[in-house]
C-alpha positions in Angstrom: 24.7 -31.0 26.0 26.0 -27.5 25.3 26.0 -24.7 27.8 23.4 -22.8 25.8 21.1 -25.8 25.5 21.2 -26.2 29.2 20.5 -22.5 29.7 17.5 -22.6 27.4 16.0 -26.0 28.4 12.9 -24.1 29.6 11.9 -23.3 26.0 9.4 -25.8 24.6 10.1 -27.0 21.1 7.2 -26.6 18.6 6.1 -28.8 15.8 7.2 -27.6 12.4 4.9 -25.0 10.8 4.7 -22.8 7.8 5.5 -19.2 8.7 5.2 -15.7 7.1 6.8 -12.7 8.9 3.7 -11.8 10.9 3.1 -15.3 12.2 6.8 -15.8 12.9 6.9 -12.6 14.9 3.9 -13.7 17.0 5.6 -17.2 17.6 8.9 -15.6 18.6 7.2 -13.2 21.1 5.2 -16.1 22.5 8.5 -18.1 22.9 10.2 -15.2 24.8 7.1 -14.5 27.0 7.0 -18.2 27.9 10.5 -18.1 29.4 11.3 -14.4 30.0 14.7 -15.0 31.6 16.3 -17.0 28.8 18.7 -15.8 26.1 18.7 -17.3 22.6 20.1 -16.7 19.1 18.4 -17.2 15.8 19.7 -20.7 15.4 18.2 -21.8 18.7 14.9 -20.2 17.8 14.9 -22.0 14.5 15.4 -25.3 16.3 12.7 -24.5 18.9 10.2 -23.6 16.3 11.1 -26.5 14.1 12.2 -24.3 11.2 14.6 -25.9 8.7 14.2 -24.0 5.4 17.0 -21.4 4.8 14.6 -18.6 3.8 12.6 -18.7 7.1 15.8 -19.0 9.1 17.1 -15.8 7.6 13.7 -14.2 8.3 14.2 -14.9 12.0 17.1 -12.5 12.1 15.0 -9.8 10.5 12.2 -10.3 13.1 14.6 -10.3 16.0 16.1 -6.9 14.8 12.6 -5.5 14.5 11.5 -6.7 18.0 14.7 -5.1 19.4 13.9 -1.8 17.6 10.4 -1.9 18.9 11.6 -2.3 22.5 10.5 -5.9 23.1 13.9 -7.5 23.2 17.4 -6.6 24.6 20.4 -7.7 22.6 22.7 -9.0 25.4 25.5 -10.0 22.9 25.9 -10.0 19.2 23.0 -12.0 17.8 21.7 -13.0 21.3 18.5 -11.7 22.6 16.3 -11.8 25.8 12.9 -10.4 26.7 13.1 -6.8 27.9 11.8 -6.5 31.5 8.2 -5.3 31.2 5.6 -4.0 33.6 2.8 -6.4 32.5 1.1 -3.7 30.5 0.5 -4.2 26.8 1.2 -1.7 24.0 -0.9 -1.6 20.8 -2.9 0.4 18.2 -6.5 1.5 18.7 -9.0 0.2 16.1 -12.2 2.2 16.9 -15.5 0.7 16.0 -18.6 2.6 14.9 -20.5 1.5 18.0 -18.1 3.4 20.3 -15.9 0.7 21.7 -12.5 -0.3 20.3 -10.1 -3.2 19.8 -6.4 -2.8 20.4 -4.1 -4.8 18.2 -0.8 -5.7 19.8 2.2 -7.7 18.7 2.4 -9.0 22.2 -1.0 -10.9 22.1 -2.3 -12.6 19.0 -6.0 -11.9 19.9 -7.3 -8.3 19.6 -8.1 -6.7 23.0 -11.6 -5.3 23.6 -11.7 -1.8 25.1 -15.3 -0.8 26.2 -16.0 2.9 25.4 -15.9 3.9 29.1 -12.3 2.6 29.4 -11.0 4.3 26.3 -10.0 7.4 28.3 -10.0 9.7 25.2 -8.0 7.3 23.0 -8.7 7.7 19.3 -8.5 5.7 16.1 -4.9 4.7 15.3 -3.4 5.9 18.6 -0.6 4.0 20.1 -1.6 3.2 23.7 -0.6 1.3 26.8 -3.4 -0.9 28.2 -4.0 -2.8 31.4 -5.6 -6.2 30.8 -8.6 -7.3 32.9 -9.2 -10.8 34.0 -10.8 -12.8 31.1 -14.5 -11.9 31.3 -15.9 -13.5 28.2 -15.3 -16.8 26.7 -13.8 -15.5 23.4 -12.6 -12.0 24.3 -9.9 -10.3 26.4 -10.8 -6.9 27.8 -8.7 -4.0 28.9 -8.4 -0.3 29.8 -6.3 2.4 28.2 -3.8 3.7 30.9 -1.6 5.9 28.7 -1.8 7.4 25.2 1.8 6.9 24.0 1.5 8.5 20.6 -1.5 10.3 19.0 -2.2 9.1 15.5 -3.6 12.6 14.7 -4.6 15.8 16.3 -6.1 17.4 13.2 -9.6 16.4 11.9 -11.6 17.2 8.8 -15.4 17.4 9.0 -18.5 19.5 8.6 -19.1 22.6 10.7 -22.4 22.9 12.7 -22.9 26.3 14.3 -25.4 27.6 16.9 -25.8 31.0 18.5 -23.1 30.6 21.2 -20.8 27.8 20.0 -20.0 25.4 17.1 -19.0 21.8 16.6 -16.9 20.1 13.9 -18.5 16.8 13.1 -15.5 14.7 11.9 -15.5 12.4 8.9 -14.4 8.9 9.4 -14.0 7.0 12.7 -13.6 9.6 15.4 -16.1 8.7 18.1 -16.7 12.3 19.2 -17.5 15.8 17.9 -15.0 18.7 18.4 -16.3 21.7 20.4 -15.3 25.0 18.6 -15.6 28.3 20.5 -17.1 31.0 18.1 -13.8 33.0 18.2 -11.9 30.0 16.9 -14.1 29.5 13.8 -11.8 31.4 11.4 -14.8 32.4 9.3 -16.2 28.9 8.8 -20.0 28.9 8.2 -22.6 26.3 9.0 -22.5 23.3 6.7 -19.0 24.0 5.3 -16.1 21.5 5.2 -13.2 22.5 7.4 -10.1 21.3 9.2 -9.9 21.5 13.0 -7.1 21.0 15.4 -7.7 19.7 19.0 -6.1 22.2 21.5 -7.4 20.8 24.7 -9.4 17.8 26.1 -10.3 18.3 29.8 -10.2 15.1 31.8 -13.9 14.9 32.5 -15.2 16.5 29.3 -17.1 14.4 26.7 -15.8 16.4 23.8 -12.4 17.9 23.0 -12.0 21.6 22.4 -10.6 22.7 19.1 -10.0 25.5 16.6 -10.5 25.7 12.8 -7.2 25.6 10.9 -8.5 25.9 7.4 -11.9 26.3 5.6 -12.2 24.0 2.6 -15.5 25.2 1.1 -19.1 24.2 0.9 -20.1 20.6 1.4 -20.8 18.9 -1.9 -18.4 21.2 -3.9 -16.0 18.8 -5.7 -12.7 20.6 -4.8 -13.8 20.9 -1.1 -14.7 17.2 -1.0 -11.4 16.1 -2.6 -9.4 18.3 -0.3 -11.4 17.0 2.7 -10.5 13.4 1.7 -6.8 14.4 1.6 -7.1 16.2 4.9 -8.8 13.2 6.5 -5.8 11.1 5.8 -3.4 14.0 6.7 -2.2 14.4 3.2 -1.3 17.8 1.8 -3.4 19.4 -0.9 -1.1 22.4 -1.7 2.6 23.2 -1.6 4.0 25.8 0.8 4.8 29.0 -1.0 8.5 28.9 -0.3 8.7 25.3 -1.8 7.1 26.5 -5.0 9.4 29.5 -5.1 12.5 27.3 -4.7 11.3 25.0 -7.5 10.8 28.0 -9.9 14.5 28.9 -9.5 15.6 25.6 -10.9 16.6 26.1 -14.6 15.4 23.9 -17.5 18.7 24.3 -19.4 21.4 21.7 -19.0 25.0 23.0 -18.8 27.4 21.6 -21.3 29.8 20.6 -18.5 27.1 18.4 -16.9 26.4 16.6 -20.3 30.2 16.0 -20.6 30.2 14.1 -17.2 27.5 11.7 -18.5 27.0 8.9 -21.0 25.5 10.6 -24.0 22.6 8.5 -25.3 20.8 11.2 -27.3 21.5 9.4 -30.6 19.7 6.2 -29.6 16.0 5.8 -30.5 14.1 6.6 -27.3 10.5 7.0 -26.3 8.1 7.1 -23.4 4.8 5.2 -22.9 2.4 6.6 -20.3 -1.3 7.2 -19.6 -2.9 9.6 -22.1 -3.5 12.3 -19.4 0.0 11.9 -17.8 2.4 14.9 -17.5 5.1 13.5 -15.2 7.1 11.1 -17.4 9.5 9.2 -15.0 10.8 6.6 -17.4 11.8 6.1 -21.1 13.0 3.1 -23.1 15.7 3.1 -25.7 16.6 0.4 -28.2 19.4 -0.3 -30.6 20.9 -3.4 -32.3 24.6 -4.0 -31.5 27.2 -5.1 -34.0 27.2 -8.6 -32.3 23.5 -9.0 -33.1 22.3 -8.5 -29.5 20.0 -5.8 -28.3 20.9 -2.8 -26.1 17.9 -1.8 -24.0 18.1 1.4 -21.9 15.7 1.9 -19.0 16.1 5.7 -18.4 14.8 7.2 -15.2 14.4 10.9 -14.5 17.4 12.1 -12.5 15.4 13.8 -9.8 18.2 13.8 -7.2 20.4 15.8 -9.5 18.0 18.7 -9.0 16.7 18.0 -5.4 19.5 18.5 -3.0 19.7 16.8 0.4 18.5 19.1 3.3 16.8 21.6 0.8 13.2 22.7 1.4 12.1 20.8 -1.7 13.8 17.6 -0.3 12.2 18.0 3.1 8.8 18.5 1.5 9.3 15.4 -0.8 10.5 13.3 2.2 7.4 14.4 4.2 5.0 13.6 1.4 6.9 10.4 0.4 4.5 9.8 -2.5 2.3 11.4 -5.1 -1.4 10.8 -4.4 -3.8 9.7 -7.2 -7.4 10.7 -6.5 -10.2 9.9 -8.8 -10.0 13.3 -10.6 -6.5 14.6 -9.9 -2.9 14.0 -9.0 -1.4 15.6 -5.9 2.3 15.4 -6.7 5.2 14.7 -4.4 7.3 17.3 -6.2 6.2 20.9 -7.3 4.8 21.1 -10.8 7.9 22.9 -12.0 9.9 19.7 -11.4 7.3 16.9 -11.8 5.9 18.2 -15.1 8.8 20.3 -16.3 12.4 20.1 -15.3 12.5 16.3 -14.4 9.8 15.0 -16.7 11.1 13.1 -19.8 9.2 15.2 -22.3 9.7 14.5 -26.0 12.1 16.5 -28.1 14.1 17.8 -25.1 17.5 16.8 -23.7 16.9 15.3 -20.2 19.2 14.1 -17.4 18.6 10.4 -16.3 19.9 7.7 -14.1 19.9 4.7 -16.4 20.1 0.9 -16.3 21.4 -0.3 -19.7 21.1 -4.0 -20.6 22.6 -6.1 -23.4 20.1 -8.9 -24.2 20.1 -11.6 -26.8 17.0 -12.6 -28.9 15.9 -15.0 -26.1 15.9 -12.1 -23.5 19.0 -13.5 -21.8 20.9 -10.9 -19.9 24.5 -10.6 -21.2 25.8 -7.4 -19.7 24.4 -4.5 -17.6 25.5 -0.9 -16.8 24.2 1.6 -14.3 25.0 5.3 -14.4 24.2 8.9 -15.2 23.1 9.7 -18.8 21.6 12.4 -21.0 18.8 11.3 -23.3 16.5 12.8 -26.0 13.0 11.3 -26.3 11.9 11.0 -29.9 8.2 10.3 -29.2 5.7 10.3 -26.4 3.3 7.4 -26.7 0.0 7.0 -24.8 -0.6 3.4 -23.8 -3.4 3.3 -26.4 -1.2 4.5 -29.2 1.6 2.0 -28.3 -1.1 -0.8 -28.1 -2.2 0.0 -31.6 1.4 -0.3 -32.9 1.8 -3.6 -31.2 -1.5 -5.0 -32.6 -1.1 -3.7 -36.1 2.6 -3.7 -36.5 2.4 -0.2 -38.0 3.1 3.3 -36.9 6.0 5.3 -35.4 8.9 3.1 -34.3 7.0 0.0 -35.0 10.1 -2.2 -35.3 11.5 -1.0 -32.0 8.1 -1.4 -30.3 7.6 -4.9 -31.5 11.1 -6.0 -30.5 10.6 -4.6 -27.0 7.3 -6.3 -26.8 8.8 -9.6 -27.8 11.6 -9.3 -25.2 9.0 -8.2 -22.5 6.8 -11.3 -23.2 9.8 -13.6 -22.8 10.7 -11.9 -19.4 7.1 -12.3 -18.3 7.0 -16.0 -19.3 10.2 -16.7 -17.4 8.9 -14.7 -14.3 5.8 -16.8 -14.1 7.7 -20.0 -14.5 9.8 -19.0 -11.5 6.7 -18.5 -9.3 5.5 -14.9 -9.8 1.8 -14.5 -9.2 -0.3 -13.1 -12.0 -2.7 -10.7 -10.4 -4.4 -8.5 -13.0 -7.1 -6.4 -11.4 -9.5 -4.3 -13.3 -9.4 -0.5 -12.5 -12.6 1.5 -12.0 -12.5 4.8 -13.9 -15.1 7.6 -14.1 -16.0 10.0 -16.9 -16.2 13.3 -15.1 -17.6 16.7 -16.2 -15.9 20.1 -15.6 -17.5 20.4 -12.1 -16.3 16.9 -11.0 -19.7 15.2 -11.4 -19.4 11.6 -12.5 -21.2 10.9 -15.8 -20.4 7.2 -16.3 -18.3 4.4 -15.0 -15.9 2.3 -17.1 -13.1 -0.2 -16.6 -9.4 -0.2 -17.5 -7.5 -3.4 -18.1 -3.7 -3.8 -18.5 -2.9 -4.6 -22.2 0.4 -5.5 -23.9 1.7 -1.9 -23.9 1.2 -1.7 -20.1 2.9 -5.1 -19.6 5.8 -4.1 -21.9 6.6 -1.1 -19.6 6.0 -3.2 -16.5 8.5 -5.9 -17.5 11.4 -3.5 -18.2 10.7 -1.6 -15.0 10.7 -4.9 -13.1 14.0 -5.8 -14.8 15.7 -2.5 -13.8 14.3 -2.7 -10.2 15.4 -6.3 -9.7 18.9 -5.8 -11.2 19.6 -2.7 -9.2 18.6 -4.5 -6.0 20.8 -7.5 -6.9 23.7 -5.3 -7.9 23.8 -3.8 -4.4 22.4 -6.7 -2.4 24.5 -9.5 -3.9 27.7 -7.6 -4.6 29.2 -7.9 -1.2 29.6 -10.8 1.2 26.8 -10.9 3.8 29.1 -9.5 6.6 29.8 -6.4 4.5 26.2 -5.9 3.3 25.5 -2.3 2.4 22.4 -0.5 3.6 19.9 -0.3 0.9 16.2 0.3 0.4 14.3 -2.8 -0.7 10.7 -3.4 -1.7 9.7 -6.4 0.3 6.7 -8.7 0.2 6.1 -11.3 2.8 4.7 -14.8 2.2 0.9 -15.2 2.6 -0.6 -15.6 6.0 -1.0 -19.5 6.3 -4.3 -19.2 8.2 -5.9 -16.8 5.7 -4.7 -19.0 2.9 -6.2 -22.1 4.5 -9.5 -20.3 4.9 -9.4 -19.1 1.3 -8.6 -22.7 0.1 -11.5 -24.1 2.0 -13.9 -21.5 0.6 -12.9 -21.9 -3.1 -13.6 -25.7 -2.9 -17.3 -24.8 -3.1 -16.5 -23.7 -6.7 -14.5 -26.8 -7.4 -11.1 -25.1 -7.1 -8.2 -25.6 -4.8 -4.5 -24.6 -4.3 -1.5 -26.7 -3.1 0.0 -25.5 0.1 3.0 -27.7 0.5 5.6 -24.9 -0.2 5.9 -21.3 -1.3 6.6 -22.4 -4.8 3.6 -24.8 -5.0 1.3 -22.0 -3.6 2.3 -19.5 -6.2 2.2 -22.1 -9.1 -1.3 -23.3 -8.1 -2.5 -19.8 -7.5 -1.5 -18.9 -11.0 -3.4 -21.9 -12.4 -6.4 -20.9 -10.3 -6.3 -17.3 -11.5 -6.0 -18.5 -15.1 -8.9 -21.0 -14.6 -11.4 -18.4 -13.2 -10.6 -15.8 -15.9 -13.8 -14.8 -17.7 -16.1 -16.7 -15.2 -18.7 -15.1 -13.0 -16.7 -15.9 -9.8 -13.4 -14.3 -11.2 -13.6 -11.1 -9.3 -14.6 -12.8 -6.0 -11.8 -15.4 -6.2 -9.2 -12.7 -7.2 -10.3 -10.4 -4.4 -10.1 -13.1 -1.7 -6.7 -14.3 -3.0 -5.4 -10.7 -2.7 -6.8 -10.5 0.8 -4.8 -13.6 1.8 -1.6 -11.9 0.6 0.7 -9.7 2.7 1.1 -6.1 1.8 4.3 -4.9 0.2 6.4 -2.4 2.0 9.8 -0.7 2.1 12.7 -1.9 4.4 16.4 -2.0 4.6 16.0 -5.6 5.8 15.5 -7.7 2.8 13.2 -10.7 2.9 12.6 -10.9 -0.9 9.4 -10.2 -2.8 7.1 -13.2 -2.7 4.5 -11.9 -5.3 7.2 -11.3 -7.9 9.3 -14.3 -6.8 12.4 -12.1 -6.7 15.1 -12.6 -4.0 16.1 -9.0 -4.4 13.8 -6.1 -5.4 13.7 -2.4 -5.1 12.0 0.7 -6.5 14.3 2.6 -8.8 12.0 3.7 -11.6 9.6 6.4 -10.3 11.6 9.1 -8.4 9.2 11.8 -9.5 6.3 10.2 -7.6 8.0 8.0 -4.9 10.5 9.1 -2.3 12.0 5.6 -1.8 13.2 5.8 -5.5 15.0 9.0 -4.6 16.7 7.2 -1.7 17.7 4.3 -4.0 19.2 6.7 -6.6 21.3 8.4 -3.9 22.5 5.1 -2.4 23.3 3.5 -5.8 25.2 6.6 -6.9 27.2 6.5 -3.6 28.0 2.8 -3.9 28.9 3.1 -7.6 31.5 5.7 -6.5 32.9 3.2 -3.9 31.2 4.9 -0.9 30.8 3.4 2.5 27.5 1.9 3.7 24.9 4.4 4.8 23.3 4.6 8.3 20.9 1.7 8.4 18.6 3.1 11.2 18.2 6.4 9.4 17.1 4.6 6.2 14.9 2.1 8.0 13.0 5.0 9.6 12.5 6.6 6.2 11.4 3.3 4.8 8.7 3.0 7.6 7.6 6.5 6.9 7.3 5.9 3.2 5.3 2.7 3.7 3.0 4.5 6.1 2.5 7.4 3.6 1.9 4.9 0.8 -0.8 3.3 2.8 -2.5 6.6 3.5 -2.4 7.6 -0.1 -4.0 4.3 -1.1 -6.7 4.8 1.5 -7.3 8.3 0.2 -7.5 7.0 -3.4 -10.1 4.4 -2.4 -12.1 7.0 -0.5 -12.2 9.3 -3.5 -13.4 6.4 -5.7 -16.0 5.5 -3.1 -17.2 9.1 -3.0 -17.7 9.2 -6.7 -19.4 5.8 -6.7 -22.0 7.1 -4.1 -22.3 10.4 -6.0 -22.9 8.5 -9.3 -25.6 6.3 -7.7 -27.6 9.2 -6.3 -29.4 9.4 -9.6 -30.2 5.7 -9.5 -32.1 5.4 -6.2 -35.0 2.9 -6.4 -33.5 1.1 -9.4 -32.9 -2.7 -9.3 -29.7 -4.4 -10.2 -28.2 -7.9 -10.1 -25.2 -8.2 -7.8 -22.8 -10.6 -6.1 -22.1 -10.8 -2.4 -18.6 -9.4 -2.1 -18.2 -9.3 1.7 -20.0 -10.5 4.9 -19.7 -8.9 8.3 -21.6 -8.9 11.6 -23.3 -5.7 10.6 -24.2 -6.2 6.9 -23.7 -7.8 3.6 -21.6 -6.1 0.9 -22.8 -6.5 -2.6 -20.9 -5.6 -5.8 -22.9 -4.6 -8.9 -21.9 -5.5 -12.5 -20.4 -2.0 -12.8 -18.1 -2.8 -9.8 -19.8 -0.4 -7.5 -20.2 -1.8 -4.0 -22.9 -1.1 -1.4 -24.2 -2.7 1.7 -27.4 -4.3 2.9 -27.5 -3.5 6.7 -28.2 -6.6 8.7 -31.1 -4.9 10.5 -32.8 -4.7 7.1 -33.0 -8.5 6.9 -36.0 -8.6 9.2 -37.3 -12.0 8.2 -35.0 -13.7 10.8 -32.2 -13.1 13.2 -29.0 -13.7 11.3 -25.7 -14.9 12.8 -22.3 -14.1 11.3 -20.2 -17.1 10.5 -16.8 -15.6 9.8 -14.9 -18.8 9.0 -17.4 -19.6 6.2 -17.9 -16.1 4.9 -21.6 -16.2 5.5 -24.6 -15.2 7.7 -27.1 -17.8 8.7 -30.7 -17.3 9.8 -31.2 -18.6 13.4 -34.6 -20.1 12.7 -34.9 -20.4 9.0 -31.3 -21.5 8.5 -31.3 -19.3 5.4 -27.7 -18.6 4.2 -26.2 -15.5 2.5 -22.7 -16.4 1.5 -19.8 -14.7 -0.2 -20.2 -15.2 -3.9 -24.0 -15.7 -3.9 -25.8 -13.8 -6.7 -28.7 -11.6 -5.4 -30.8 -8.8 -6.7 -30.8 -5.5 -4.9 -32.5 -2.1 -5.0 -30.6 1.1 -4.5 -32.0 2.3 -1.2 -30.2 5.4 0.0 -26.9 7.3 -0.4 -24.8 9.3 2.2 -22.1 11.3 0.5 -20.8 12.6 3.9 -20.1 9.0 5.0 -19.4 7.8 1.4 -22.0 5.2 2.1 -24.3 3.4 -0.3 -27.1 1.2 1.1 -29.1 -1.5 -0.7 -32.2 -3.5 0.1 -33.1 -6.9 -1.2 -35.1 -6.3 -4.3 -37.7 -8.8 -3.2 -37.9 -7.5 0.4 -41.5 -7.7 1.7 -43.2 -4.4 2.6 
């Protein structure tokens, strides 16, 4: 027996399991907590956890690095780790509940920890806290008390002002759990009923409410601009540029110097066009096509060269890095870059010379990649197509650049077919859109589905992103791996997937779970089988919920959903900061530069992932607001719907127009209903009546609450 094996004999070997990153992290933490004095490397952990497949063994290294970064492990020698001495207190993130108590989710304990409201000690939603665990008091729950607030999630809140004669309060939107006391001299002109942003300046130890001051007045509640700005502020997203940033952008010239063109590959003579939404103004990408003398095709994927104009450490760069992404609300775009750049200097507008960072591919008629080239170019876009215009050319074979469009579509279809054969998952969700009048009032709801023109662009963007990632990631031996920004997507959570599989059996469906490949293949078969059926939206929604969320990281674990070993984001630098990072790193490495600082880029990746999540939440909130606003004119009307979610406080129901509302559980007064989480249902205690996910029911629009973005239903046949 080796010395290491003797040293680690206290570790108990597990039975082989299926792991994704989250589950693996929990298992490794549990392993270290079981024997806190032992030192192990990734190979020993693989043996102890019964892991044999190469992908998961590589993932162990990534998890160990993250646990070291997060302060859970000490690296005692290269590749060898032990548990960092800890005080017995647990660190986690607060998830505040509407009833006033909270759960704390910690990587150290799989089960959420219940924090009664009296033990929160002024902790707020999203705060990183240290908690002391109580002895187990309930059969199914662990309780604790917040002993320290390590990091506040936010100190600025958006809400509605309520004034009285001697003082005022800001009633925050979202999950706050308190109102903010505002002295009259700190109101900054805010009036009763207006939307405003307040900052907490003090929270005395024994005070029920924090003391704050108004930072900005957004306008009257119900005003569309005020409400959209309030949503942005709620997620701490900017709604205007600082004056000095706009001024700096205005100084950047549109004209391209001849000496800059001379340094680049000149592709202005090649047929080039853009395809974007009809209302788009920021054109990140263009495609070019020409037939080569050898009969092959040269396809250029041309991406706006943002980093040529945005210099490191400039105020425009700092603002872009802070924002990390453009935000797409229901009625507007809040850009990452000032309009001068996003819609002007950098945008690949038609009939203008533009600077690009390009990926140029030589392909044969079967879409086989023959050669590739990455570098700086100058292009000239011959035509700006809206998706609808490009779709018409594809469907009719007639119109501007029909030959080029049809060739690109044929190649894209071949790429798509190959991708799905290799295990990519074919999620195609319907987008909800609103027709809105000049005051922002929603007039109608409609749906937008991806057609061939969307898929054409998607395939060539995927090709460029994949090949750039492979060029950097595969080029060097593992020991000389260069720091890079990857777009990663973990495998599905095995437990969620098992629950999903058990549920869809009621519809006569199922997926194979023997390996990552069989999961993706059978998921595709399932998604294809349910298309056009009444349960399609339900099955697709649940399948997506079982998936992990994609993120940015310097530590590559591949992209499960796309079935790519290497993947990045290179194609949208006008609206995503990670793409700017990728452009800079690729340029550096093409010039033979040394590897960049990994920790610096990992921190930026985490920030970008966090800002992306905030932007997505803000977008959903704006859609929800417009849904509630639209349904205000439909109170009392009856509609068929499908149960789309079940919780211990209500049943969510989705109508045929995709608008979702909730029947509060207290409104089901014919029985006492018990929440059965595992089976996605509630069950009447006495009648045994069941309301289950996917059931079709008829509801009446009962009430709307724009402030809370809340739409409540009643059962249409509810007894009076």
